[in-house]
Structure formats: C-alpha cells, structure tokens
Phi, psi and omega in degrees: 000139184275161174314136175094002182281165180230155166233123181241133179250166162246150187216196193199148175306335180302337180294330183259324189220083191280139170287148177299326184270359184237027185303319174293322182287324180295329182292316176296321179292325173298315177301319177290324179290325177286325177300312176302312179300310175303308180301320183297323177282327174293322192251353174304325181288348177257009177075025175255127186264139173230127180221164177232148182240124165250094204284351186089194186288129189231125171299120173222171175300336176308318190295323186265358181246024180117351180285342167230150166293148186306323182283348176267348186299310183302337184244013186294117177086000177297341185267010186267169180295340172278346182072016179201166176279154178287160166262140183316323185290342186276000000 
C-alpha cells in the first residue's frame, strides 16, 4: 500500500465489555481491535493510517438469531443519542 493509504476496521463495544451470551463474538472483536492497534504501530512509519470504527448498536441479522437476548430486542439501541439502533445502510 502506498504512503497516504488507510485501513479501516469495524468493531464493537464487545471488544472492551463483553456480554456473557456473546463471548465468541466479543473474542473476535477483541482480536480485530488488537490487530488494528498492531497494524497502526507497524504501518505508521510507512505513512499508512489504521483506524477502527465502533458504530454502536446496529440492526443486523445477528441481533435476531441470538445476538441479543429476546427480552432486549424491544429496547435495542434506545439508549443512544438517536433513540434507536442504526441501520446497516447508515
């Protein structure tokens, strides 16, 4: 990659504060976070920027197949500034 390039990863609060029922998902997000930090350190000297984005609660197929407990679905994302979970297209 040439100088000035960017690598952007997506992440989740689960990388920092995992839910008991999402331990496999949280583990992958923690790995992405650590990989992002390592790449940033490794590639900075080449002028390549590495960042991660953690967008907050987003409605995805994961939510309705066990990504959220059934009792959490009605209020999923209500505690955000928008008052709702985001949509993938956003």
